[in-house]
GUTI-85955 format. One record per residue: z, x, y of N, C-alpha, C in turn. Coordinates in nm, 4 decimals. Each point is the difference from the previous one (the first is absolute). Example, Ala and Ser with C-alpha at 12.3 -4.5 7.8 and 13.67 -1.06 7.14 Angstrom:
{pt {0.7800,1.3190,-0.5690},{0.0000,-0.0890,0.1190},{0.0000,0.0900,0.1200}}
{pt {-0.0720,-0.0350,0.1050},{0.0060,0.0820,0.1190},{0.0730,-0.0770,0.1090}}
//
This chain:
{pt {-2.6286,-0.1032,0.6627},{0.1568,0.0247,0.0107},{-0.0246,0.0458,-0.1369}}
{pt {0.1598,0.1316,0.0783},{0.0227,0.1027,-0.0594},{0.1353,-0.0436,-0.1826}}
{pt {0.0505,0.0793,-0.1086},{0.0668,-0.0704,-0.0914},{0.1172,-0.0180,0.0664}}
{pt {0.0795,0.1224,0.0977},{0.0627,-0.0680,0.1003},{0.0747,-0.1275,0.0557}}
{pt {-0.0865,-0.0239,0.0735},{-0.0811,-0.1156,-0.0264},{0.0359,-0.1419,0.0190}}
{pt {-0.0711,-0.0446,-0.0903},{-0.0392,-0.0665,-0.1099},{0.1449,-0.0321,-0.0740}}
{pt {0.1268,0.1546,-0.0122},{0.0402,-0.0402,-0.0455},{0.1833,-0.0691,0.1052}}
{pt {-0.0316,0.0249,0.1021},{0.0746,-0.0313,0.0504},{-0.0055,-0.1088,0.0662}}
{pt {-0.1560,-0.0930,-0.0165},{-0.0042,-0.1360,0.0333},{0.0620,-0.0951,-0.1035}}
{pt {-0.0430,0.0728,-0.1629},{0.0583,-0.0656,-0.1157},{0.1520,0.0015,-0.0256}}
{pt {0.0839,0.0385,0.0808},{0.1391,0.0884,0.0140},{0.0463,-0.0929,0.1006}}
{pt {-0.1161,-0.0389,0.1475},{0.0457,-0.1073,0.0769},{0.0429,-0.1638,-0.0934}}
{pt {-0.1214,0.0094,-0.0214},{-0.0607,-0.1790,-0.1059},{0.1248,-0.0156,-0.0969}}
{pt {0.0460,0.1194,-0.0791},{0.0866,-0.0081,-0.0860},{0.1596,-0.0581,0.0622}}
{pt {0.0097,0.0772,0.1048},{0.1414,0.0208,-0.0111},{0.0006,-0.1676,0.1104}}
{pt {-0.0877,-0.0125,0.0715},{0.0059,-0.1276,0.1107},{0.0032,-0.1422,-0.1068}}
{pt {-0.0443,-0.0091,-0.1758},{0.0188,-0.0997,-0.0775},{0.1260,0.0170,-0.0870}}
{pt {0.0575,0.1126,-0.0073},{0.1175,0.0557,-0.0980},{0.0556,-0.1020,-0.0217}}
{pt {0.0713,-0.0286,-0.1456},{0.0685,-0.1165,-0.0209},{0.1061,0.1010,-0.0722}}
{pt {0.1440,-0.0466,0.0321},{0.0722,0.1065,-0.0850},{-0.0261,-0.0840,-0.1722}}
{pt {0.0829,0.0825,-0.0708},{-0.0279,0.0474,-0.1029},{-0.0051,-0.0965,-0.1126}}
{pt {-0.0556,-0.0236,-0.1033},{0.0191,-0.1468,-0.0939},{0.0799,0.0215,-0.1285}}
{pt {0.0218,-0.1099,-0.0152},{0.0980,0.0502,-0.1088},{-0.0125,0.1588,-0.1267}}
{pt {-0.0501,-0.0448,-0.0243},{-0.1572,0.1216,-0.1491},{0.1226,0.1288,0.0996}}
{pt {-0.0274,0.0189,0.1247},{-0.0137,0.1229,0.0562},{0.1140,0.0065,0.0474}}
{pt {0.0923,-0.0787,0.0595},{0.1333,0.0326,0.0540},{0.0764,0.0090,-0.1310}}
{pt {-0.0461,-0.0419,-0.1715},{0.0278,0.0380,-0.0679},{0.0503,0.1487,-0.0922}}
{pt {-0.1726,0.1229,0.0378},{0.0512,0.0532,0.0067},{0.0156,0.0713,0.0955}}
{pt {0.0664,-0.0222,0.1182},{0.0403,0.0681,0.0659},{0.1528,0.0283,0.0013}}
{pt {0.0892,-0.1428,-0.0714},{0.0883,-0.0305,-0.0481},{0.0297,0.1350,-0.1682}}
{pt {-0.1161,0.0575,-0.0233},{0.0342,0.1084,-0.1403},{-0.0020,0.1281,0.0210}}
{pt {-0.0942,-0.0190,0.1555},{0.1025,0.1397,0.0475},{0.0571,0.0309,0.1591}}
{pt {0.0495,-0.1158,0.0080},{0.1319,0.0522,0.1284},{0.0876,-0.0753,-0.0063}}
{pt {0.1592,0.0448,-0.0235},{0.1037,-0.0750,0.0455},{-0.0019,-0.0862,0.0089}}
{pt {0.0970,-0.0971,0.0567},{0.0065,-0.0512,0.0416},{0.0657,-0.0439,0.1378}}
{pt {0.0671,0.1609,0.0307},{0.0088,-0.0016,0.2233},{-0.1912,0.0921,0.0507}}
{pt {-0.0225,0.0981,-0.1161},{-0.1445,-0.0292,0.0295},{-0.1235,-0.0982,-0.0225}}
{pt {0.0373,-0.0622,-0.0843},{-0.0916,-0.1208,0.0723},{-0.0468,-0.0596,0.0736}}
{pt {0.1754,-0.0231,0.0959},{0.0664,-0.0720,0.1287},{-0.1028,0.0761,0.1152}}
{pt {0.0078,0.1333,-0.0499},{-0.0735,0.0608,0.1423},{-0.1914,-0.0432,-0.0161}}
{pt {0.0250,0.0011,-0.1676},{-0.1693,-0.0149,0.0031},{-0.0356,-0.0942,0.0964}}
{pt {0.0833,-0.1647,-0.0553},{-0.0296,-0.1147,0.0401},{-0.0035,0.0082,0.1752}}
{pt {0.0495,0.0981,0.0938},{0.0893,-0.0267,0.1014},{-0.1730,0.0210,0.0775}}
{pt {-0.1597,0.1025,-0.0713},{-0.0447,0.0064,0.0244},{-0.1108,-0.0716,0.0557}}
{pt {-0.0734,-0.0119,0.1340},{-0.1518,-0.1105,0.0014},{-0.0118,-0.0094,-0.1148}}
{pt {-0.1003,-0.0997,-0.0051},{-0.0810,-0.0101,-0.1075},{-0.0613,0.1119,-0.0895}}
{pt {-0.1226,0.0269,0.1632},{-0.1057,0.0321,-0.0036},{0.0805,0.1583,-0.0526}}
{pt {0.1744,0.0514,0.0210},{-0.0146,0.1577,-0.0551},{0.0242,-0.0099,-0.1057}}
{pt {0.0220,-0.1433,-0.0791},{0.0367,-0.0063,-0.1547},{-0.0540,-0.0123,-0.0997}}
{pt {-0.1740,-0.0306,0.0578},{-0.1398,-0.0494,-0.1305},{0.0101,0.1831,0.0590}}
{pt {0.0286,0.0867,0.1335},{-0.0943,0.1348,-0.0064},{0.0420,0.0905,-0.0622}}
{pt {0.1548,-0.0360,-0.0477},{0.0997,0.0726,-0.0342},{-0.0113,-0.0853,-0.2089}}
{pt {-0.0174,-0.0984,-0.0331},{-0.0745,-0.0208,-0.1473},{-0.1137,0.0511,0.0255}}
{pt {-0.1127,0.0292,0.0371},{-0.1255,0.0918,0.0213},{-0.0056,0.0522,-0.0707}}
{pt {0.0890,0.0677,0.0912},{0.0433,0.2065,-0.0357},{0.0720,0.0273,-0.0421}}
{pt {0.1079,-0.1115,-0.1341},{0.0333,0.0164,-0.0889},{-0.0480,-0.0102,-0.1432}}
{pt {-0.0970,-0.1133,0.0164},{-0.1152,-0.0246,-0.0970},{-0.0744,0.0718,-0.0458}}
{pt {-0.0608,0.0958,0.0992},{-0.1436,0.0913,-0.0232},{0.1208,0.1337,-0.0683}}
{pt {0.1283,0.0401,0.0203},{0.0570,0.1069,-0.0232},{-0.0149,-0.0557,-0.1142}}
{pt {0.0046,-0.1377,-0.1118},{0.0581,-0.0671,-0.1387},{-0.1131,0.0761,-0.0306}}
{pt {-0.1171,-0.0576,0.1510},{-0.0991,-0.0249,-0.1433},{-0.1036,0.1691,-0.0556}}
{pt {0.1325,0.1063,0.0926},{-0.1003,0.1504,0.0000},{0.1063,0.0122,-0.1281}}
{pt {0.0516,0.0165,-0.0379},{0.0626,-0.0196,-0.1334},{0.2140,-0.0110,0.0498}}
{pt {-0.0276,0.0180,0.1333},{0.1600,0.0886,0.0855},{0.1057,-0.1048,-0.0603}}
{pt {0.1355,0.0658,-0.0920},{0.0612,-0.0657,-0.0554},{0.1528,0.0520,0.1288}}
{pt {0.0038,0.0850,0.0213},{0.0889,0.1108,-0.0219},{0.1590,-0.1738,0.1895}}
{pt {0.1215,-0.0845,-0.0634},{0.0221,-0.0638,0.0302},{0.0389,0.0920,0.1666}}
{pt {0.0610,0.0707,0.0406},{0.0037,0.0364,0.2092},{-0.1491,-0.0304,0.0924}}
{pt {-0.1301,0.0195,-0.1483},{-0.1335,0.0328,0.1630},{-0.0623,-0.1733,-0.0680}}
{pt {0.1090,-0.0512,-0.0537},{-0.0814,-0.1580,0.0171},{0.1268,-0.1213,0.0756}}
{pt {0.1533,0.1420,0.0283},{0.0647,-0.1362,0.1099},{-0.0537,0.0391,0.1132}}
{pt {-0.0395,0.1600,0.0094},{-0.0273,0.0739,0.1163},{-0.1933,-0.0783,0.0520}}
{pt {-0.0019,-0.0680,-0.1006},{-0.1761,-0.0432,0.0616},{0.0583,-0.1922,0.0343}}
{pt {0.0697,-0.0406,-0.0925},{-0.0150,-0.1576,0.1031},{0.1936,0.0155,0.0809}}
{pt {0.0243,0.1259,0.0032},{0.0113,-0.0091,0.1384},{0.0278,0.0945,0.1306}}
{pt {-0.1201,0.0836,-0.0104},{0.0153,0.0765,0.1170},{-0.0797,-0.0325,0.1449}}
{pt {0.0004,-0.1796,-0.0389},{-0.0272,0.0009,0.1613},{0.1053,-0.1189,0.0542}}
{pt {0.1593,0.0248,-0.0407},{0.0585,-0.0607,-0.0241},{0.0996,0.0368,0.1808}}
{pt {-0.0479,0.0801,0.0618},{0.0741,0.0590,0.1171},{-0.0524,-0.0782,0.1086}}
{pt {-0.1586,-0.1034,-0.0598},{-0.0189,-0.0347,0.1657},{0.0671,-0.1914,0.0111}}
{pt {0.0751,0.0149,-0.1115},{0.1547,-0.1308,0.0188},{0.0284,-0.0175,0.1095}}
{pt {0.0381,0.1458,0.0299},{0.0493,0.0875,0.1054},{-0.0458,-0.0708,0.1290}}
{pt {-0.1353,-0.0050,0.0363},{-0.0822,-0.0773,0.0905},{-0.0941,-0.0310,-0.0282}}
{pt {-0.0198,-0.1433,-0.0502},{-0.1375,-0.0017,-0.0934},{-0.0912,-0.0108,0.1444}}
{pt {-0.1601,0.0573,-0.0707},{-0.0586,-0.0493,0.1219},{-0.1813,-0.1551,0.0134}}
{pt {0.0223,-0.0130,0.0857},{-0.0790,-0.1210,-0.0222},{-0.1890,0.0853,0.0001}}
{pt {-0.1009,-0.1340,-0.1007},{-0.0698,0.1120,-0.0114},{-0.0770,0.0943,0.1303}}
{pt {-0.0066,-0.1159,0.0914},{-0.0635,0.0797,0.1738},{0.0535,0.1543,-0.0094}}
{pt {0.1542,0.0266,-0.0417},{0.0344,0.0983,0.0019},{-0.0427,0.1510,-0.1144}}
{pt {-0.0450,-0.0744,-0.1097},{0.0118,0.0908,-0.0985},{-0.1441,0.0085,0.0449}}
{pt {-0.1247,-0.0613,0.0788},{-0.1028,-0.0002,0.0015},{-0.0354,0.0996,0.1497}}
{pt {0.0988,-0.0100,0.0490},{-0.0097,0.1586,0.1226},{0.0592,0.0839,-0.0376}}
{pt {0.0693,0.0113,-0.1362},{0.0438,0.1063,-0.0424},{-0.1430,0.0785,-0.0357}}
{pt {-0.0291,-0.0915,-0.0815},{-0.1577,0.0466,-0.1271},{-0.0894,0.0672,0.1191}}
{pt {-0.0006,-0.0271,0.1146},{-0.1051,0.0367,0.1329},{0.0050,0.1063,0.1043}}
{pt {0.1899,0.0338,-0.0107},{0.0432,0.0568,0.1517},{0.0235,0.1816,-0.1336}}
{pt {-0.0072,0.0067,-0.1438},{0.0411,0.0520,-0.0884},{-0.1518,0.1139,-0.0303}}
{pt {-0.1274,-0.1024,-0.0083},{-0.1181,-0.0185,-0.0122},{-0.0705,0.0843,0.1747}}
{pt {0.0704,-0.0563,0.0727},{-0.0826,0.0183,0.1653},{0.0741,0.1310,0.0240}}
{pt {0.0982,0.0575,-0.0372},{0.1164,0.0332,0.1186},{0.0873,0.0512,-0.1305}}
{pt {0.0054,0.0851,-0.0751},{0.1144,0.0087,-0.1063},{0.0708,0.1120,0.0349}}
{pt {0.0401,0.1119,0.1119},{0.0965,0.0542,0.0501},{0.0626,-0.1067,0.0861}}
{pt {-0.0673,-0.0460,0.1034},{0.1136,-0.1072,0.0433},{0.0688,-0.0347,-0.0639}}
{pt {-0.0455,-0.1053,-0.0943},{0.0132,-0.0602,-0.1247},{0.1641,0.0100,-0.0014}}
{pt {-0.0310,0.1314,-0.0898},{0.1128,0.0674,-0.0543},{0.1582,-0.0012,0.0878}}
{pt {-0.1228,0.0933,0.1118},{0.1718,-0.0209,0.1688},{0.0449,-0.1009,0.0099}}
{pt {-0.0957,-0.1555,-0.0296},{0.0827,-0.1378,0.0731},{0.0747,-0.0318,-0.1259}}
{pt {-0.0423,0.0224,-0.1145},{0.0979,0.0398,-0.1531},{0.1366,0.0539,0.0457}}
{pt {0.0339,0.0899,0.1194},{0.1532,0.0347,0.0121},{0.0556,-0.0893,0.0337}}
{pt {0.1519,-0.0103,0.0320},{0.0576,-0.0318,0.0520},{0.0857,-0.1197,0.0010}}
{pt {0.0319,-0.1135,0.0600},{0.0311,-0.1503,-0.0429},{-0.1478,-0.1184,-0.0188}}
{pt {0.0245,-0.1279,-0.0718},{-0.0698,-0.0731,-0.0681},{-0.0003,-0.1361,0.1388}}
{pt {-0.0502,0.0936,0.1495},{0.0120,-0.1367,0.1026},{-0.0934,0.0202,0.0438}}
{pt {-0.0207,-0.1384,0.0939},{-0.1577,-0.0067,0.0608},{-0.1651,0.0230,-0.1032}}
{pt {-0.1296,0.0573,0.1250},{-0.0795,0.0028,-0.0916},{0.0847,0.1069,-0.1041}}
{pt {-0.0277,0.0633,-0.0257},{0.0149,0.1489,-0.0990},{0.0739,-0.0378,-0.1509}}
{pt {0.1063,-0.1162,0.0449},{0.0843,-0.1178,-0.1416},{-0.1335,0.0770,-0.1182}}
{pt {-0.1286,-0.0335,0.0194},{-0.1118,-0.0154,-0.1450},{0.0410,0.1265,-0.0018}}
{pt {-0.0219,0.1491,0.0551},{0.0130,0.0963,-0.0343},{0.0837,0.0651,-0.0659}}
{pt {0.1010,-0.0318,0.0001},{0.1349,0.0710,0.0181},{0.0000,-0.0655,-0.1714}}
{pt {0.0164,-0.1361,-0.0136},{0.0069,-0.0679,-0.1483},{-0.1005,0.0578,-0.0847}}
{pt {-0.0699,-0.0056,0.0314},{-0.1951,0.0845,-0.1141},{0.0977,0.2219,-0.0115}}
{pt {0.0520,0.0121,0.0888},{0.0355,0.1005,-0.0305},{0.1556,0.0701,-0.0887}}
{pt {0.1060,-0.1334,0.0673},{0.0655,0.0085,-0.0371},{0.1019,-0.0427,-0.1199}}
{pt {-0.1021,-0.0912,-0.0268},{0.0447,-0.1339,-0.1415},{-0.0338,0.1077,-0.0932}}
{pt {0.0152,0.1280,-0.0264},{0.0095,0.0154,-0.1062},{0.1428,0.0833,-0.0510}}
{pt {0.0610,0.0333,0.1370},{0.1357,0.0464,-0.0139},{0.1234,-0.1335,0.0651}}
{pt {-0.0623,-0.0587,0.0293},{0.1076,-0.1519,-0.0101},{-0.0699,-0.0552,-0.1043}}
{pt {-0.0581,-0.0104,-0.1151},{-0.0356,-0.0433,-0.1349},{0.0517,0.0619,-0.0856}}
{pt {0.0815,0.1310,-0.0478},{0.0043,0.0498,-0.0680},{0.1921,0.0036,0.0778}}
{pt {0.0222,0.0141,0.1051},{0.1200,-0.0560,-0.0071},{0.0513,-0.1253,-0.0520}}
{pt {-0.0400,-0.0875,0.0023},{-0.0076,-0.1634,-0.0113},{0.0091,0.0385,-0.1456}}
{pt {-0.1139,0.0751,-0.0712},{0.0223,-0.0526,-0.1515},{0.1009,0.1302,-0.0895}}
{pt {0.0562,0.1188,0.0963},{0.1287,0.0732,-0.0220},{0.0836,-0.1479,-0.0399}}
{pt {0.0185,-0.0370,0.1041},{0.1194,-0.1457,0.0343},{-0.0290,-0.0884,-0.1115}}
{pt {-0.0677,-0.0122,-0.0600},{-0.1024,-0.1155,-0.1118},{0.0680,0.1119,-0.0816}}
{pt {0.0452,0.0771,-0.1030},{0.0095,0.1162,-0.0752},{-0.0817,0.0443,-0.0942}}
{pt {-0.1925,0.0467,0.1028},{-0.0095,0.0431,-0.0860},{0.0080,0.1790,-0.0247}}
{pt {-0.0732,0.0259,-0.0686},{0.0184,0.1258,-0.0370},{-0.0391,0.0947,0.1074}}
{pt {0.0448,0.1144,0.0087},{-0.0550,0.0932,0.0899},{-0.0893,0.0560,0.0008}}
{pt {-0.1180,0.0229,-0.0958},{-0.1461,0.0113,-0.0293},{-0.0726,-0.1832,0.0370}}
{pt {0.0526,-0.0116,-0.0411},{-0.0923,-0.1791,0.0713},{0.0173,0.0150,0.1741}}
{pt {0.1227,0.0251,0.0257},{0.0269,0.0003,0.1553},{-0.0288,0.1264,0.1127}}
{pt {-0.0486,0.1152,-0.1113},{-0.1081,0.0907,0.0815},{-0.1130,0.0280,-0.0414}}
{pt {-0.0413,-0.1032,-0.0993},{-0.1702,-0.0966,0.0717},{-0.0331,-0.0894,0.1079}}
{pt {0.0793,-0.0762,-0.0250},{0.0210,-0.1210,0.1226},{0.0273,0.1485,0.1420}}
{pt {0.0629,0.0041,0.0056},{-0.0019,0.1686,0.1165},{-0.1517,0.0006,0.0109}}
{pt {-0.0262,0.0476,-0.0945},{-0.1005,0.1197,0.0137},{-0.1297,-0.0429,-0.0306}}
{pt {-0.0025,-0.1425,-0.0427},{-0.1685,-0.0617,0.0050},{-0.1361,0.0152,0.0670}}
{pt {0.0663,0.0179,0.1266},{-0.0887,0.0163,0.1661},{-0.0330,0.1276,0.0107}}
{pt {0.0838,0.0666,-0.0902},{-0.0191,0.1973,0.0980},{-0.1114,0.0839,-0.1246}}
{pt {-0.0362,0.0768,0.1051},{-0.1043,0.0985,-0.0846},{0.0260,0.0951,-0.0996}}
{pt {-0.0272,0.0029,-0.0615},{-0.0155,0.1072,-0.1506},{-0.0800,0.0715,0.0913}}
{pt {0.1145,0.1190,0.0047},{-0.1035,0.1511,-0.0072},{-0.0014,0.0790,-0.0459}}
{pt {0.0149,0.0120,-0.2389},{0.0010,0.0617,0.0102},{-0.1020,-0.1020,-0.1274}}
{pt {-0.0778,0.1113,-0.1313},{-0.0500,-0.1408,-0.1427},{0.2154,-0.0055,-0.0382}}
{pt {0.0126,-0.0924,-0.0562},{0.1409,-0.0671,-0.0554},{0.0398,0.0931,-0.1046}}
{pt {0.0643,0.0104,0.0138},{0.0904,0.0909,-0.1668},{0.1214,-0.0805,-0.0232}}
{pt {0.0611,-0.0646,0.0627},{0.1416,-0.0232,-0.0319},{-0.0115,-0.1997,-0.0631}}
{pt {0.0732,0.0038,-0.0680},{0.0502,-0.1756,-0.0085},{-0.1004,-0.0657,0.0585}}
{pt {0.1522,0.0257,0.1337},{-0.0159,-0.1118,0.0962},{-0.1790,0.0243,0.1143}}
{pt {-0.0292,0.1127,-0.0179},{-0.1493,-0.0003,0.1153},{-0.1200,-0.0775,-0.1127}}
{pt {0.0080,0.0202,-0.1422},{-0.1006,-0.0335,-0.0655},{0.0269,-0.2087,0.0098}}
{pt {0.1160,-0.0054,0.0308},{0.0723,-0.1490,-0.0110},{-0.0782,-0.0442,0.1337}}
{pt {0.0794,0.0035,0.1294},{-0.0582,0.0172,0.1386},{-0.1866,0.0152,-0.0051}}
{pt {-0.0603,0.1237,-0.0671},{-0.1710,-0.0221,0.0181},{-0.0585,-0.1270,-0.0535}}
{pt {0.0598,-0.0344,-0.1854},{-0.0565,-0.1763,0.0014},{0.0672,-0.1167,0.1417}}
{pt {0.1327,0.0129,0.0055},{0.0475,-0.0922,0.0969},{-0.1268,-0.0231,0.0747}}
{pt {-0.0142,0.1435,0.1039},{-0.0979,0.0019,0.1485},{-0.1506,-0.0750,-0.0944}}
{pt {-0.0526,0.0757,-0.1300},{-0.0603,-0.0269,-0.0182},{-0.0541,-0.1316,-0.0009}}
{pt {0.1170,-0.1367,-0.1013},{-0.0391,-0.1239,0.0264},{0.0281,-0.0581,0.1677}}
{pt {0.0907,0.0304,0.0414},{0.0775,0.0236,0.0968},{-0.2188,-0.0917,0.1228}}
{pt {-0.0289,0.1109,-0.0365},{-0.0852,0.0705,0.1385},{-0.1207,-0.1427,-0.0380}}
{pt {-0.0502,-0.0531,-0.1766},{-0.1136,-0.0073,-0.0052},{0.0749,-0.1760,-0.0188}}
{pt {0.1693,-0.0014,0.0457},{0.0065,-0.1898,-0.0292},{0.0018,-0.1018,0.1759}}
//
């Protein structure tokens, strides 16, 4: 089994058994997010909350302390609250992207209806999340990191935003 396949199997079982953050984790989140932002975080599914906590903790373990990066790490998937995904839909997205990447990207355009809904959520949640995060008062930098967290960096990161984005993406891809 390839590393990617093992990662996806582990990710599946982690999502299956995810519990809401415990008191210690929630205290850490409360120290980073404002009350409005915390309300958004709490609307996420437990699996998405735990994923976001792992991303933020990985960044913190690497010495990251930029407040906008940590806010973005905790809220990067918040756009999924508009159309929460069931576990089977998440599996469908992974399979679709692995087996039919061009078609999966096309399926992600448009409105989140019918069988294409999971692909639309997967593709459009960064923009939705950035909008929700802006409404909750995140900085323009944090909102941009949320919006771009799935974007491909086509060059060596030279700006602060691109360097932070590269770190967020690396932590996200490992969680």
